[in-house]
Backbone as CSV, one residue per row, in Angstrom:
resi,resn,N_x,N_y,N_z,CA_x,CA_y,CA_z,C_x,C_y,C_z
1,MET,101.271,-55.608,45.690,101.228,-56.963,45.036,100.412,-56.987,44.284
2,ALA,100.758,-57.820,43.134,99.544,-58.047,42.254,99.058,-59.414,42.547
3,PRO,97.644,-59.396,41.800,96.410,-60.762,42.726,97.252,-61.946,41.498
4,ALA,96.810,-62.796,42.521,97.417,-64.269,42.119,96.652,-64.629,40.414
5,SER,95.776,-64.067,39.769,95.506,-64.131,38.356,96.410,-63.475,37.760
6,ALA,97.395,-62.031,38.117,98.274,-61.619,37.011,99.067,-62.495,37.396
7,HIS,99.913,-63.061,38.400,101.097,-63.910,38.511,100.621,-65.072,37.570
8,ASP,99.442,-65.754,37.638,99.005,-66.906,36.873,99.458,-66.767,35.543
9,ALA,99.069,-65.229,34.734,98.991,-64.972,33.762,100.583,-64.822,33.391
10,VAL,101.193,-64.102,34.274,102.947,-64.106,33.914,103.542,-65.429,33.644
11,GLU,103.617,-66.351,34.678,103.836,-67.129,34.496,103.744,-68.408,33.578
12,ARG,102.603,-68.141,33.120,101.845,-68.851,31.854,102.834,-68.545,30.782
13,VAL,102.828,-67.257,30.584,103.822,-66.642,29.207,105.029,-66.761,29.375
14,LEU,105.651,-67.016,30.731,106.900,-66.892,30.915,107.440,-68.961,30.477
15,LEU,106.674,-69.632,31.002,106.806,-70.880,30.451,106.589,-70.781,28.884
16,ASP,105.407,-70.763,28.193,105.516,-70.429,27.035,106.744,-69.797,25.776
17,LEU,107.236,-69.064,26.538,108.730,-67.811,26.297,109.602,-68.595,26.038
18,ALA,109.882,-69.307,27.053,111.196,-70.195,27.220,111.090,-71.522,26.471
19,LEU,109.625,-72.085,26.370,109.783,-73.037,24.900,110.043,-72.738,23.955
20,GLU,109.376,-71.208,23.457,109.665,-70.700,22.447,110.992,-70.399,22.151
21,HIS,112.205,-69.917,23.023,113.399,-69.972,22.728,114.132,-71.316,22.654
22,GLN,113.468,-72.246,23.237,113.932,-73.275,22.929,113.566,-74.192,21.691
23,ASP,112.971,-73.806,21.326,112.493,-74.755,19.991,112.987,-73.804,19.019
24,LEU,113.602,-72.699,18.849,114.110,-71.825,18.142,115.862,-72.191,18.200
25,ALA,116.133,-72.382,19.726,117.750,-72.642,19.714,117.852,-74.086,18.959
26,ALA,116.909,-75.068,19.129,117.249,-76.319,18.317,117.566,-75.859,16.596
27,LEU,116.819,-75.137,16.087,116.780,-75.141,14.904,118.151,-74.390,14.377
28,VAL,119.326,-73.567,15.316,120.415,-73.338,14.965,121.405,-73.446,16.001
29,ALA,121.135,-74.382,16.985,122.519,-74.501,17.647,123.567,-75.311,16.674
30,ASP,123.345,-76.065,15.637,124.168,-76.998,15.094,124.780,-75.854,13.827
31,LEU,124.298,-75.126,13.593,124.762,-74.267,12.267,126.478,-74.151,12.137
32,ASP,126.836,-74.345,10.690,128.257,-73.892,10.489,127.671,-72.768,10.102
33,GLU,128.835,-71.531,9.791,129.369,-70.418,9.793,128.511,-70.066,8.335
34,ALA,128.778,-70.984,7.667,128.044,-70.599,6.244,126.450,-70.544,6.690
35,ALA,125.671,-71.600,7.036,124.361,-71.603,7.603,123.665,-70.900,8.558
36,TRP,124.770,-70.253,8.806,124.496,-68.637,9.854,124.317,-67.511,8.923
37,ARG,124.931,-67.260,7.792,124.769,-66.514,6.837,123.855,-66.891,5.524
38,SER,122.713,-67.641,5.978,121.663,-68.086,4.973,121.070,-66.557,5.130
39,THR,120.411,-66.370,3.463,119.072,-65.660,3.659,118.212,-65.542,4.118
40,THR,117.291,-64.926,4.902,115.902,-65.090,5.233,115.336,-64.321,3.910
41,PRO,114.054,-64.285,4.549,112.830,-63.701,3.265,112.761,-61.970,3.795
42,ALA,113.486,-61.571,5.082,113.317,-60.632,5.535,114.717,-59.915,4.616
43,ASP,114.321,-58.638,4.068,115.158,-57.931,2.935,116.337,-57.571,4.104
44,GLY,117.481,-58.417,3.296,118.925,-57.821,3.711,119.371,-58.467,4.799
45,TRP,118.582,-59.198,5.330,119.094,-60.153,6.595,119.331,-61.589,6.453
46,ASP,120.219,-61.939,7.020,120.556,-63.765,7.112,120.249,-64.330,8.574
47,VAL,120.386,-65.070,8.540,119.915,-65.924,9.630,120.835,-65.232,11.069
48,ALA,121.978,-64.844,11.109,122.533,-64.192,11.961,121.803,-63.334,12.572
49,ASP,121.558,-62.191,11.273,120.790,-60.616,11.765,119.545,-61.125,12.095
50,SER,118.594,-62.462,12.351,117.920,-62.513,12.748,117.970,-62.841,14.220
51,ILE,118.888,-63.830,14.788,119.197,-64.273,16.253,119.609,-62.925,16.870
52,SER,120.607,-61.812,16.325,120.835,-60.981,16.605,120.199,-59.790,17.239
53,HIS,118.998,-59.291,16.118,117.738,-58.943,16.410,117.397,-59.167,17.772
54,LEU,116.693,-60.415,17.880,116.366,-61.278,18.967,117.142,-60.794,20.120
55,TRP,118.567,-61.487,20.445,119.514,-60.868,21.483,119.497,-59.566,21.776
56,PHE,119.512,-58.597,20.875,119.001,-57.077,21.160,118.480,-56.612,22.187
57,PHE,117.045,-57.070,21.545,115.711,-56.446,22.112,115.266,-56.977,23.073
58,ASP,115.814,-58.708,23.176,115.895,-59.309,24.633,116.547,-58.914,25.834
59,THR,117.593,-58.405,25.450,118.808,-57.510,26.492,117.974,-56.240,26.716
60,ARG,117.305,-55.647,26.184,116.522,-54.512,26.201,115.187,-54.662,27.159
61,ALA,114.831,-55.686,26.847,113.424,-56.055,27.410,113.790,-56.068,28.808
62,ALA,114.939,-57.004,28.906,114.917,-57.113,30.578,115.671,-56.112,31.317
63,LEU,116.336,-55.229,30.623,116.406,-53.972,31.156,115.195,-52.924,31.582
64,ALA,114.449,-53.085,30.430,112.832,-52.137,30.746,112.599,-52.854,31.538
65,ILE,112.494,-54.006,32.228,111.314,-54.615,33.243,112.767,-54.230,34.337
66,ARG,113.457,-54.617,34.434,114.215,-53.719,36.034,114.675,-52.554,36.351
67,ASP,114.675,-51.589,35.393,115.621,-50.344,35.613,114.850,-49.567,34.270
68,HIS,113.731,-49.021,34.848,113.116,-47.733,33.963,114.083,-46.859,33.369
69,GLU,114.902,-46.214,34.324,115.659,-44.634,34.421,116.858,-45.662,33.188
70,GLY,117.316,-46.641,33.358,118.355,-47.326,32.830,117.784,-47.488,31.340
71,PHE,116.669,-47.871,31.134,115.984,-48.528,29.942,115.601,-47.014,29.320
72,ALA,115.546,-45.912,29.996,114.879,-44.774,29.217,116.466,-44.212,28.626
73,ARG,117.936,-44.119,29.100,119.136,-43.446,28.879,119.434,-44.735,27.825
74,ASP,119.317,-45.661,27.734,119.675,-46.495,26.846,118.880,-46.630,25.491
75,THR,117.495,-45.979,25.601,116.632,-46.028,24.222,116.992,-44.681,23.765
76,ALA,117.491,-43.592,24.359,117.816,-42.473,23.900,119.629,-42.580,23.135
77,GLU,119.970,-43.483,23.940,121.128,-43.602,23.353,121.516,-44.405,21.797
78,MET,120.071,-45.788,22.029,119.743,-46.060,20.586,119.216,-45.256,19.616
79,MET,118.365,-44.730,19.797,117.851,-43.359,19.026,118.813,-42.244,17.821
80,ALA,120.147,-42.304,18.753,120.919,-41.900,18.043,121.815,-42.255,17.535
81,ASN,121.975,-43.318,17.457,122.438,-44.366,16.727,122.112,-44.755,15.428
82,PHE,120.820,-44.781,15.773,119.769,-45.261,14.638,120.136,-44.272,13.668
83,ALA,120.085,-42.868,14.174,119.899,-41.492,13.333,121.027,-41.466,12.746
84,LYS,121.965,-42.129,13.208,123.226,-41.851,12.120,123.459,-42.827,11.333
85,GLY,122.749,-43.770,11.250,122.450,-44.614,10.107,122.560,-46.028,10.584
86,GLY,122.600,-46.933,9.747,122.656,-48.539,10.410,121.600,-48.702,11.368
87,ASP,121.526,-50.141,11.418,120.862,-50.748,12.328,121.503,-51.418,13.533
88,PRO,121.489,-51.131,14.992,122.473,-51.285,16.014,122.159,-52.977,16.296
89,SER,120.642,-53.104,16.254,120.464,-54.347,16.565,120.988,-55.667,15.804
90,VAL,121.355,-55.913,14.640,122.191,-56.817,13.816,123.699,-56.518,13.841
91,ALA,124.200,-55.412,14.583,125.472,-55.235,14.702,126.187,-56.314,15.135
92,ARG,125.532,-56.824,16.403,126.529,-58.002,17.130,126.594,-59.296,16.040
93,GLY,125.443,-59.597,15.603,125.446,-60.614,14.593,126.350,-60.593,13.557
94,ARG,127.203,-59.186,13.248,127.644,-59.043,12.054,129.107,-59.036,12.753
95,ALA,129.583,-58.873,14.084,130.699,-58.984,14.573,131.721,-60.067,15.126
96,VAL,130.716,-60.922,15.461,131.180,-62.298,16.191,130.657,-63.501,15.264
97,SER,131.444,-64.755,15.426,130.505,-65.782,14.950,129.244,-66.402,14.823
98,GLY,128.698,-67.506,14.170,127.531,-67.485,14.681,127.274,-68.351,16.457
99,ALA,128.453,-69.351,16.505,128.543,-69.578,17.677,128.539,-68.399,18.884
100,HIS,129.487,-67.999,18.774,129.286,-66.808,19.944,128.345,-66.056,19.885
101,LEU,127.465,-65.875,18.944,126.250,-65.055,18.683,125.195,-65.951,19.646
102,PHE,125.132,-67.612,19.259,124.460,-68.167,19.749,124.147,-68.278,21.388
103,ALA,125.103,-67.940,21.815,125.684,-68.356,23.057,125.429,-67.120,23.769
104,ASP,125.555,-65.795,23.269,124.836,-64.892,23.584,123.238,-64.594,24.019
105,TRP,122.769,-64.768,22.752,121.159,-64.895,22.904,121.324,-66.104,23.934
106,ARG,121.112,-67.021,24.087,120.701,-68.316,24.800,120.691,-67.705,26.056
107,ALA,122.034,-67.262,26.392,122.149,-66.911,28.221,121.401,-65.417,28.384
108,ASP,121.058,-64.687,27.173,120.619,-63.336,27.605,118.757,-63.470,27.405
109,SER,118.738,-64.485,26.709,116.993,-64.853,26.722,116.813,-65.585,27.908
110,ALA,117.200,-66.262,28.406,117.213,-67.027,29.404,117.336,-65.706,30.528
111,ALA,117.808,-65.148,30.373,118.166,-64.007,31.262,117.031,-63.007,31.529
112,LEU,116.416,-62.733,30.471,114.873,-62.298,30.027,114.196,-62.950,30.961
113,VAL,113.823,-64.331,30.988,112.620,-65.164,31.591,113.196,-65.221,33.148
114,ALA,114.194,-65.068,33.736,114.699,-64.836,34.971,113.931,-63.766,35.562
115,VAL,114.316,-62.502,34.896,113.952,-61.137,35.386,112.524,-61.329,35.330
116,GLY,111.953,-61.816,34.270,110.184,-61.510,34.430,110.058,-62.139,35.273
117,ARG,110.358,-63.334,35.731,110.053,-64.166,36.928,110.272,-63.597,38.622
118,ALA,111.530,-62.837,38.295,111.504,-62.066,39.668,110.550,-60.443,39.664
119,ALA,110.008,-60.371,38.891,109.822,-58.991,38.892,107.893,-58.841,39.453
120,ASP,107.626,-58.169,39.859,106.204,-57.867,40.496,105.382,-57.776,39.161
121,ALA,104.540,-58.695,39.492,103.459,-58.904,37.894,102.465,-57.965,37.664
122,SER,102.524,-56.833,38.661,101.708,-55.743,38.049,102.093,-54.676,37.636
123,VAL,103.744,-54.582,37.587,104.316,-53.728,36.715,103.876,-53.237,35.338
124,ARG,103.891,-52.000,35.170,104.064,-51.713,33.859,105.386,-51.532,33.514
125,VAL,105.550,-52.024,31.925,106.997,-52.309,31.451,106.631,-50.487,30.494
126,PRO,107.953,-50.002,30.341,107.787,-48.960,29.164,108.958,-49.623,27.995
127,TRP,108.435,-49.361,26.654,108.899,-49.880,25.449,109.109,-48.717,24.608
128,TYR,109.244,-48.886,23.394,109.816,-47.966,22.303,108.157,-47.393,21.752
129,GLY,106.908,-47.523,22.136,106.180,-47.376,21.756,105.267,-46.825,23.715
130,PRO,103.758,-47.304,23.782,103.007,-47.301,25.148,103.541,-48.336,26.058
131,SER,103.780,-48.199,27.447,104.135,-49.225,28.118,102.793,-50.247,28.246
132,MET,103.223,-51.074,28.940,102.317,-52.894,28.782,102.410,-53.462,30.118
133,SER,101.449,-53.712,30.033,101.528,-54.923,31.530,102.459,-55.760,31.417
134,LEU,103.167,-56.401,32.020,104.131,-57.011,32.211,103.567,-58.651,31.202
135,ALA,102.758,-59.402,31.413,102.207,-60.232,30.617,102.019,-59.869,29.168
136,SER,101.427,-58.888,28.881,101.601,-58.091,27.753,103.123,-58.457,26.831
137,PHE,103.888,-57.435,27.891,104.836,-57.243,27.278,106.171,-58.586,26.553
138,LEU,105.928,-59.788,27.874,106.418,-60.733,27.173,105.807,-61.628,26.493
139,THR,104.298,-61.304,26.310,103.537,-62.114,24.992,104.269,-61.259,23.620
140,ALA,104.346,-60.175,23.929,105.190,-59.325,22.858,106.583,-60.198,22.607
141,ARG,107.179,-60.465,23.291,108.681,-60.915,23.128,108.320,-62.301,22.523
142,LEU,107.349,-63.111,23.008,107.016,-64.691,22.831,106.859,-64.370,21.210
143,MET,105.700,-63.265,20.448,105.659,-62.996,19.465,106.582,-62.940,18.240
144,GLU,107.683,-62.015,18.957,108.773,-61.597,18.207,109.425,-63.048,17.967
145,THR,109.965,-63.716,18.934,110.831,-64.603,18.754,110.121,-65.489,17.893
146,TRP,109.031,-65.651,17.910,108.080,-66.882,16.595,108.235,-66.126,15.494
147,ALA,108.017,-65.107,15.268,108.270,-64.363,13.626,109.540,-64.749,13.403
148,HIS,110.478,-64.062,13.891,111.334,-64.342,13.611,111.890,-65.721,13.615
149,GLY,111.776,-66.223,14.231,112.049,-67.960,14.069,111.391,-68.575,12.753
150,VAL,110.511,-68.082,12.523,109.954,-68.099,11.200,110.676,-67.844,9.778
151,ASP,111.376,-66.959,9.782,112.479,-66.224,8.854,113.442,-66.999,9.303
152,VAL,114.200,-67.671,10.082,114.825,-68.743,10.785,114.596,-70.075,9.544
153,ALA,113.632,-70.192,10.000,113.460,-71.835,9.552,112.792,-71.828,7.921
154,ASP,112.227,-70.587,7.432,112.280,-70.474,6.103,113.834,-70.332,5.674
155,ALA,114.559,-69.700,5.478,116.303,-70.050,5.549,116.686,-71.189,5.089
156,LEU,116.261,-71.316,5.825,116.978,-73.192,6.165,116.502,-74.242,5.705
157,GLY,115.412,-73.924,5.321,114.310,-75.229,4.392,113.723,-75.965,5.685
158,LYS,113.383,-75.395,6.954,112.918,-76.190,7.463,111.086,-75.975,7.932
159,PRO,110.307,-76.975,7.963,108.987,-76.625,8.223,108.704,-75.846,9.499
160,VAL,107.434,-74.771,9.574,107.530,-73.834,10.584,106.133,-74.913,11.111
161,VAL,106.649,-75.112,12.569,105.830,-76.050,13.238,104.886,-75.393,14.187
162,ALA,103.379,-76.007,14.063,102.545,-75.322,14.843,102.516,-75.780,16.537
163,SER,102.010,-74.768,17.402,102.061,-75.680,18.673,101.011,-74.442,19.501
164,ASP,100.446,-74.718,20.468,99.788,-74.022,21.081,99.970,-72.773,21.467
165,ARG,101.602,-72.745,21.545,101.872,-70.872,21.584,101.273,-70.130,20.679
166,LEU,100.678,-70.961,19.490,100.136,-69.520,18.643,99.214,-68.819,19.021
167,LYS,98.426,-69.407,20.226,97.271,-68.478,20.402,97.459,-67.228,21.185
168,HIS,98.816,-67.114,21.470,99.689,-66.050,21.955,99.685,-64.880,20.664
169,VAL,100.129,-65.516,19.661,100.619,-64.789,18.439,98.950,-64.388,18.057
170,CYS,98.653,-64.922,17.952,96.696,-64.661,17.130,96.199,-63.681,18.222
171,HIS,95.909,-64.029,19.652,95.778,-62.921,20.515,96.104,-61.431,20.076
172,ILE,97.253,-61.515,19.937,98.319,-59.903,19.821,97.490,-59.662,18.124
173,GLY,97.906,-60.235,17.502,97.062,-60.083,16.075,95.932,-59.900,15.890
174,VAL,94.913,-60.061,16.732,93.666,-59.593,17.002,93.172,-57.687,17.594
175,LEU,94.246,-57.918,18.873,94.328,-56.667,19.640,94.707,-55.737,18.428
176,ALA,95.974,-55.981,17.811,96.494,-54.669,16.861,95.502,-54.543,15.770
177,ARG,94.725,-55.082,15.832,93.979,-54.730,14.387,93.415,-53.059,14.100
178,PRO,93.422,-52.277,15.369,93.484,-50.742,14.867,94.478,-50.092,14.890
179,ASN,95.512,-50.995,15.352,97.282,-50.171,14.981,97.248,-50.154,13.593
180,SER,96.805,-51.225,13.104,97.076,-51.926,11.458,96.479,-51.032,10.913
181,TYR,95.544,-50.609,11.052,94.823,-49.422,10.357,95.542,-47.921,10.303
182,ARG,95.215,-47.471,12.037,96.251,-46.267,11.999,98.091,-46.282,11.380
183,ALA,98.611,-47.248,11.280,99.617,-47.153,11.002,99.744,-46.978,9.538
184,ARG,98.680,-46.768,8.481,98.496,-46.755,7.098,97.685,-45.116,7.002
185,ASN,97.327,-44.528,8.471,96.763,-43.793,8.336,95.699,-43.804,7.646
186,LEU,94.642,-44.938,7.847,93.753,-45.235,7.292,92.371,-45.351,8.500
187,PRO,90.802,-44.933,8.323,90.470,-45.073,9.441,90.000,-46.175,9.799
188,VAL,89.626,-46.673,11.045,89.433,-48.067,11.970,88.152,-48.016,11.807
189,PRO,87.909,-49.382,11.083,86.323,-49.661,11.334,86.093,-50.217,12.553
190,GLU,84.761,-49.442,12.988,83.857,-49.877,14.045,83.152,-51.084,14.185
191,ALA,83.098,-51.660,13.372,82.499,-52.999,13.051,83.312,-54.283,13.731
192,ASP,82.674,-55.108,13.876,83.592,-55.959,14.317,83.818,-57.615,13.695
193,ILE,84.320,-57.925,13.447,84.823,-58.892,12.772,85.000,-60.556,13.911
194,ALA,84.537,-61.439,13.338,84.491,-62.772,13.961,86.035,-63.125,13.167
195,VAL,86.443,-63.855,14.400,88.110,-64.619,14.041,87.688,-66.355,14.630
196,ARG,87.781,-66.968,13.736,87.126,-68.212,14.028,88.965,-69.451,13.508
197,LEU,89.716,-69.728,14.198,90.880,-70.552,13.844,90.859,-71.712,14.173
198,VAL,91.150,-72.834,13.719,91.436,-74.142,14.017,93.103,-74.049,14.778
199,ALA,92.859,-74.255,16.166,94.039,-74.637,16.572,94.875,-75.969,15.908
200,PRO,96.372,-76.273,16.735,96.627,-77.236,16.161,96.458,-78.544,16.842
201,ASP,95.651,-78.402,18.026,94.921,-79.681,18.769,93.641,-80.138,18.160
202,GLY,93.318,-79.231,17.043,92.092,-79.396,16.465,90.446,-78.612,16.880
203,SER,91.168,-78.185,18.371,89.757,-77.226,18.421,89.832,-75.680,18.223
204,THR,88.820,-75.042,18.339,88.846,-73.966,17.925,89.029,-72.693,18.822
205,TRP,89.847,-71.878,18.378,90.485,-70.749,18.942,88.925,-69.261,18.350
206,THR,88.362,-68.789,19.232,87.687,-67.761,18.804,87.870,-66.084,19.091
207,TRP,87.624,-65.190,18.504,87.892,-64.113,18.982,86.706,-63.043,18.418
208,GLY,85.788,-62.088,18.937,85.310,-61.073,18.492,83.547,-61.717,18.688
209,ASN,82.529,-61.200,17.947,81.071,-61.679,18.120,81.074,-62.464,16.816
210,HIS,80.414,-63.645,17.670,80.868,-64.723,16.562,79.397,-64.560,15.752
211,GLU,78.699,-63.937,16.107,77.128,-63.501,15.031,77.801,-62.382,13.995
212,ALA,78.494,-62.007,14.156,79.051,-60.650,13.130,79.154,-60.819,11.795
213,PRO,78.575,-60.365,10.842,78.525,-60.767,9.431,79.405,-61.222,8.257
214,GLU,80.825,-60.106,9.173,82.452,-60.184,8.405,83.041,-61.250,9.254
215,SER,83.696,-61.670,8.823,84.523,-63.178,9.169,86.209,-63.177,8.820
216,ILE,86.660,-63.681,9.579,88.168,-64.754,9.183,88.279,-66.164,9.483
217,ASP,88.119,-66.876,9.139,88.386,-68.311,9.376,89.684,-69.033,8.355
218,GLY,90.065,-69.755,9.628,90.852,-70.551,8.472,92.184,-71.228,10.159
219,THR,92.998,-71.661,9.517,94.214,-72.168,10.614,94.440,-70.959,11.495
220,ALA,94.864,-71.440,12.860,95.963,-70.608,13.891,97.162,-69.998,13.225
221,LEU,97.811,-71.100,12.355,99.625,-71.140,12.022,99.090,-70.215,10.496
222,ASP,98.121,-70.027,9.720,97.613,-68.936,8.929,97.254,-67.798,8.978
223,PHE,97.204,-67.780,10.260,96.408,-66.362,10.825,97.534,-65.714,11.509
224,ALA,98.480,-66.581,12.423,99.859,-65.845,12.962,100.831,-65.778,11.684
225,LEU,100.930,-66.743,10.459,101.817,-66.026,9.414,101.178,-64.762,8.891
226,LEU,100.086,-64.821,9.216,99.673,-63.110,8.392,99.875,-62.276,9.321
227,VAL,99.347,-62.271,10.785,99.573,-60.836,11.316,101.127,-60.702,11.617
228,THR,101.829,-61.892,11.472,103.229,-60.993,11.687,104.097,-60.716,10.577
229,GLN,103.122,-60.801,9.374,103.798,-60.585,8.033,104.744,-61.617,7.384
230,ARG,104.665,-62.590,8.130,105.396,-63.905,7.590,104.837,-64.415,6.088
231,ARG,103.596,-64.244,5.765,103.176,-65.015,4.425,102.160,-63.598,4.294
232,HIS,101.723,-63.501,2.993,101.091,-63.045,2.378,99.827,-63.598,2.349
233,VAL,98.396,-62.908,2.214,97.360,-63.395,2.372,97.295,-64.749,1.602
234,ASP,97.476,-64.372,0.232,97.390,-65.239,-0.742,98.054,-66.868,-0.661
235,ASP,99.061,-66.734,-0.105,99.667,-67.723,0.572,98.947,-68.365,1.495
236,THR,98.385,-68.158,2.026,97.430,-69.199,2.972,96.072,-69.436,2.788
237,ALA,95.395,-70.396,3.383,94.140,-70.979,3.375,92.915,-70.015,3.963
238,LEU,93.243,-68.696,4.493,92.527,-68.129,5.181,90.928,-67.152,4.235
239,VAL,89.794,-67.743,5.306,88.692,-67.509,4.358,88.632,-65.974,5.193
240,ALA,88.571,-65.040,4.280,87.836,-63.700,4.374,86.721,-63.304,3.746
241,THR,85.564,-63.179,4.662,84.257,-62.741,4.762,83.784,-61.501,4.659
242,GLY,83.461,-60.507,4.109,82.966,-58.963,4.028,84.149,-58.396,3.290
243,ALA,83.985,-57.060,3.387,85.169,-56.083,3.096,85.889,-55.919,3.419
244,MET,85.752,-55.229,4.707,86.416,-55.095,6.190,87.286,-56.591,6.288
245,ALA,86.723,-57.438,6.142,87.478,-58.591,6.976,88.610,-58.800,5.923
246,ARG,87.750,-58.444,4.261,88.900,-58.609,3.342,89.961,-57.559,3.611
247,GLN,89.581,-56.247,3.851,90.612,-55.375,4.032,91.596,-55.564,5.135
248,TRP,91.122,-56.030,6.251,91.853,-56.472,7.063,93.383,-57.364,6.967
249,THR,93.018,-58.223,5.981,93.653,-59.309,5.597,94.756,-58.809,4.905
250,THR,94.761,-57.410,4.142,95.810,-56.639,3.659,96.800,-55.895,4.684
251,VAL,96.010,-55.311,5.682,97.163,-54.580,6.231,97.740,-54.904,7.802
252,ALA,96.945,-56.365,8.134,97.399,-56.764,9.917,98.598,-56.728,9.886
253,GLN,99.018,-56.811,11.094,100.344,-56.647,12.084,100.376,-56.450,13.030
254,ALA,100.836,-57.748,13.551,100.717,-58.205,15.077,101.909,-57.203,15.870
255,PHE,102.703,-56.491,15.402,103.518,-55.754,15.774,103.291,-54.308,15.873
256,ALA,103.869,-53.483,17.053,103.395,-52.019,16.981,104.387,-51.264,16.318
257,GLY,103.902,-49.620,16.299,105.301,-49.189,14.900,104.462,-49.120,13.703
258,PRO,105.109,-48.031,12.902,104.525,-47.964,11.491,104.315,-49.211,10.691
259,ALA,103.753,-49.211,9.815,103.702,-50.164,8.778,104.530,-50.831,8.151
260,GLY,104.412,-52.258,8.121,105.376,-53.192,7.985,105.436,-53.442,6.857
261,PRO,106.375,-53.561,5.761,106.364,-54.118,4.322,105.822,-55.270,3.881
262,GLY,105.461,-56.336,4.777,104.683,-57.478,4.456,105.750,-58.380,3.461
263,ARG,105.078,-59.165,3.169,105.479,-59.872,2.021,104.625,-60.286,0.952
264,GLN,105.726,-60.270,-0.206,104.908,-60.618,-1.497,104.380,-62.164,-1.807
265,PRO,103.322,-62.360,-2.226,102.862,-63.742,-2.753,104.283,-64.483,-3.276
266,ARG,103.993,-65.769,-2.828,105.246,-66.744,-3.597,104.932,-67.073,-4.978
């Protein structure tokens, strides 16, 4: 049985994940078929591809929480399909209407929240890289939902709305700093970098040693856009002080796996 603190952490993330789903749903609920095919900044993807990708991995996330062996079998099958070419995560969105895809995603994103709430908060969840605590795993799903939601908003010409849920995204971005270097076969700097961000409510969120000589300062929204590779650093107002801090802004990625392509300056 997990301690109360673990249950509380999972419940907080689940509430925020559900709100993130809700905000993205509001963006796409009433789209006509032409709008579903609007091109996003992600190379070769449209709005339907973005939602299809989220649906695909939300279903896998629920499976990973409730059935570790089933997830392992599904992963082997998915990797075999990847090896044949193509991206199975977008196949659904290219085979059905936008309205059908929306209904699938809303049902299965809600199912993910329900599965997360029913799980033991102390469980380790397998994924395509290292396993994670349940709270961290669900936080990663929130980050992915927000990041692809930015692509959808950009495609539809809608503003990216900042909320206090950005703290989850920024936190992952800070924790993922070592992988940002390893993904590019670069040495991981040992020195700390202070991160000071202005939250949407005007308060300050901080990470690292506040006395560190190197730092990144700016808004939480800009930092979240940077670490999810939804904006080039030149299109933010972030201030990086020190050579290592400046280097980090060129390689930052909140997601695991190989180096992402990033975005070109606008």
